[in-house]
C-alpha positions as CSV (number, residue, x, y, z in Angstrom):
1,M,218.8,31.3,137.4
2,I,216.8,32.3,140.4
3,A,216.8,35.9,139.3
4,R,215.4,35.1,135.9
5,F,212.7,33.0,137.4
6,R,211.7,35.9,139.7
7,L,211.5,38.3,136.7
8,K,209.3,35.9,134.7
9,S,207.0,35.5,137.7
10,T,206.7,39.2,138.2
11,A,205.9,39.8,134.5
12,K,203.2,37.2,134.5
13,K,201.6,38.8,137.6
14,A,201.6,42.2,136.0
15,A,200.0,40.8,132.8
16,A,197.3,39.1,134.8
17,A,196.6,42.3,136.7
18,L,196.3,44.3,133.4
19,L,194.0,41.7,131.9
20,G,191.7,41.8,135.0
21,A,191.5,45.6,134.8
22,A,190.5,45.5,131.2
23,V,187.8,43.0,132.0
24,V,186.4,45.3,134.7
25,C,186.3,48.3,132.4
26,A,184.5,46.3,129.7
27,S,181.9,45.2,132.2
28,A,181.3,48.7,133.4
29,S,180.9,50.0,129.8
30,T,178.4,47.3,129.1
31,S,176.4,48.2,132.3
32,V,176.3,51.9,131.3
33,L,175.1,51.1,127.8
34,A,172.5,48.8,129.2
35,Q,171.2,51.5,131.5
36,S,171.1,54.2,128.8
37,K,169.1,52.2,126.3
38,P,165.8,52.2,128.3
39,Q,166.1,55.9,128.8
40,E,166.7,56.6,125.1
41,K,163.7,54.3,124.3
42,A,161.5,56.3,126.7
43,K,162.6,59.6,125.2
44,A,161.9,58.3,121.7
45,A,158.5,57.1,122.8
46,D,157.7,60.6,124.3
47,K,158.7,62.3,121.1
48,S,156.5,60.0,119.1
49,K,153.6,60.8,121.3
50,A,154.1,64.6,121.2
51,P,153.1,65.2,117.5
52,A,150.0,63.1,118.0
53,Q,149.0,65.4,120.9
54,Q,149.7,68.5,118.9
55,A,147.8,67.2,115.8
56,A,144.6,66.9,117.8
57,P,142.0,69.0,116.0
58,A,140.5,72.0,117.9
59,A,136.8,71.9,118.7
60,T,134.6,73.6,116.1
61,P,132.3,76.3,117.7
62,A,128.6,75.8,117.2
63,P,127.2,78.2,114.5
64,A,125.6,81.4,115.9
65,I,121.8,81.6,115.7
66,P,120.8,84.8,113.9
67,T,118.7,87.2,115.9
68,P,115.5,88.2,114.1
69,M,115.4,91.9,113.2
70,T,112.6,94.0,114.6
71,A,111.4,96.9,112.6
72,T,111.2,100.2,114.5
73,A,109.4,103.4,113.6
74,P,111.7,106.4,112.9
75,A,111.9,108.8,115.8
76,V,111.4,112.5,115.5
77,T,114.1,114.4,117.4
78,A,113.5,117.9,118.6
79,A,116.0,120.5,117.5
80,A,118.4,122.0,120.0
81,G,117.4,125.5,121.0
82,V,119.0,128.4,122.8
83,S,118.6,129.1,126.5
84,L,115.7,131.5,127.0
85,A,114.3,133.6,129.8
86,P,110.9,132.3,131.1
87,D,109.1,135.3,129.7
88,Y,110.9,135.4,126.4
89,V,108.7,136.8,123.6
90,I,109.2,135.8,120.0
91,G,110.0,138.6,117.5
92,S,110.7,139.2,113.9
93,D,113.7,137.3,112.3
94,D,113.8,134.7,115.1
95,V,114.4,131.2,113.8
96,L,112.0,128.6,115.2
97,S,111.7,124.8,114.9
98,V,108.1,123.6,114.9
99,V,108.0,119.8,115.7
100,F,105.0,117.6,115.2
101,W,105.7,114.4,117.1
102,R,103.3,112.1,115.2
103,D,102.8,114.0,112.0
104,K,106.4,114.6,111.0
105,E,105.6,115.8,107.5
106,L,104.4,119.0,109.2
107,T,107.7,119.5,111.1
108,T,109.6,122.5,109.8
109,D,112.1,125.2,110.6
110,V,110.8,128.7,110.0
111,T,111.9,132.3,110.3
112,V,109.5,134.9,111.7
113,R,108.7,137.3,108.9
114,P,108.6,141.2,109.4
115,D,104.8,140.9,109.6
116,G,105.2,138.6,112.6
117,N,103.8,135.5,110.8
118,I,105.3,132.1,110.1
119,S,104.3,129.6,107.5
120,I,103.6,125.9,108.3
121,P,102.7,123.2,105.8
122,L,98.9,122.5,105.6
123,I,98.1,125.2,108.2
124,N,99.6,128.1,106.3
125,D,100.2,131.4,108.2
126,V,100.2,131.6,112.0
127,H,101.0,134.8,113.8
128,A,104.0,134.3,116.1
129,A,105.5,137.7,117.1
130,G,104.6,138.9,120.5
131,L,104.0,135.3,121.8
132,T,106.0,133.1,124.1
133,P,107.1,129.7,122.7
134,A,104.4,128.0,124.9
135,Q,101.7,130.4,123.6
136,L,102.7,129.8,120.0
137,K,102.7,126.0,120.6
138,D,99.1,126.2,121.8
139,R,98.0,128.4,118.9
140,I,99.6,126.0,116.3
141,A,98.0,123.0,118.0
142,E,94.6,124.8,117.9
143,E,95.0,125.5,114.1
144,A,96.2,122.0,113.4
145,K,93.1,120.4,114.9
146,K,91.2,121.5,111.8
147,Y,93.3,119.0,109.8
148,I,94.7,116.3,112.1
149,E,93.5,114.6,115.2
150,D,95.0,115.4,118.6
151,P,98.2,117.1,117.4
152,S,101.3,117.0,119.6
153,V,103.4,120.1,118.9
154,T,106.7,121.5,120.3
155,V,108.1,125.0,119.5
156,V,111.9,125.5,119.9
157,V,113.7,128.8,119.4
158,K,116.8,127.9,117.5
159,D,118.3,131.3,117.0
160,I,117.4,134.7,118.4
161,K,117.7,137.6,116.0
162,S,114.9,139.9,117.2
163,R,116.4,140.8,120.6
164,K,119.8,142.3,120.2
165,V,122.1,144.7,122.0
166,F,125.0,146.5,120.5
167,I,128.4,147.5,121.7
168,T,130.8,149.7,119.7
169,G,134.1,151.5,120.2
170,E,137.2,150.4,122.1
171,V,136.3,146.8,122.9
172,R,137.9,143.6,121.6
173,K,134.9,142.3,119.7
174,P,132.4,145.1,118.9
175,G,129.1,144.2,117.2
176,P,125.5,143.0,117.9
177,Y,124.9,140.3,120.5
178,A,121.7,138.3,121.1
179,L,119.9,139.2,124.3
180,T,118.6,135.7,125.4
181,G,118.0,136.7,129.0
182,G,119.0,139.2,131.6
183,M,122.3,141.0,130.7
184,S,124.1,143.9,132.4
185,V,126.5,146.4,130.9
186,L,129.4,144.7,132.6
187,Q,128.4,141.3,131.2
188,L,128.1,142.7,127.7
189,I,131.6,144.2,127.9
190,S,132.9,140.8,129.1
191,I,131.2,139.0,126.2
192,A,132.7,141.4,123.8
193,G,136.2,140.4,125.0
194,G,136.8,143.3,127.4
195,L,138.1,146.8,126.9
196,A,140.8,147.5,124.4
197,D,144.1,149.1,125.4
198,Y,143.2,152.7,124.7
199,A,139.6,152.6,126.0
200,K,138.4,155.3,128.5
201,P,136.6,153.1,131.1
202,E,135.2,156.0,133.1
203,K,133.3,157.5,130.1
204,I,131.2,154.6,128.8
205,S,127.6,155.4,127.9
206,I,124.4,153.4,127.1
207,V,122.0,154.8,124.5
208,R,118.4,153.6,124.7
209,N,115.3,154.4,122.6
210,E,112.4,154.5,125.1
211,G,109.0,155.3,123.7
212,G,110.6,156.9,120.6
213,K,112.8,159.1,122.7
214,P,116.5,158.5,123.0
215,Q,118.0,158.3,126.5
216,S,121.6,158.1,127.7
217,F,123.1,156.5,130.8
218,K,126.6,156.9,132.1
219,F,128.7,153.9,133.1
220,N,132.1,154.0,135.0
221,Y,133.8,150.7,134.4
222,K,136.5,151.3,137.2
223,E,133.9,152.2,139.8
224,V,131.8,149.1,139.1
225,L,134.9,146.9,139.3
226,E,135.7,148.4,142.7
227,G,132.1,147.8,143.9
228,K,131.1,151.4,143.9
229,K,127.9,152.9,142.5
230,L,126.6,149.5,141.3
231,A,123.3,151.0,140.2
232,Q,124.9,152.3,137.0
233,N,125.4,148.7,135.9
234,I,121.9,148.6,134.5
235,E,120.1,145.7,132.9
236,L,120.1,146.0,129.1
237,K,117.0,146.0,126.9
238,P,116.6,145.0,123.3
239,G,118.0,147.7,121.0
240,D,120.4,149.2,123.6
241,T,123.8,150.4,122.4
242,V,126.9,150.5,124.7
243,I,129.5,153.1,123.5
244,V,133.1,152.7,124.7
245,P,135.2,155.8,123.7
């Protein structure tokens, strides 16, 4: 009997202990749920605010004020010319650009005719051959004063065809070359691409017509390159022909 009583007492104690543990667990769960609900409410409130912030319309820029257009007079641009020696003299077949800065209807490009004249609107013929560009400018301005007030003129040499030198024979690019300024025999050979493979550099000659009489000058390419007898590297004149055998 005593043993049965002890077993029943022990069973009751165990049951009470289990019941107490269950109550503690339920209380803890209730506390966790109570703490999580405010956090979930705060997150939901933040989410509800976010679209409102994104939906805020962007500021509309103020309309630009148009800038009034100002009419400008068309400019007259001088043609690009070739580089000239200070004492360059215009000759037949040269191509010139005559620019009137205020009277642009008179501006024109002309070729010097075989008789040495050029034709300009309103002014007609003006003799150009034998004059420097500056001298021709003054002559055109003087003629233009008969028709317009205080003319402002510029003369530009666009292409030189009256002053040429020639090179023929064993060079890379034989033919005529414009003589725009000082040019030596060695420089002309260089412009023509240099000597060809089978050239005879010690037997080059220059033919010149001086006063209606032909003259010939010898040129040794190797000697000049070595710095010897440099006087034979003469300055060329219009009409000279360099022959490279």
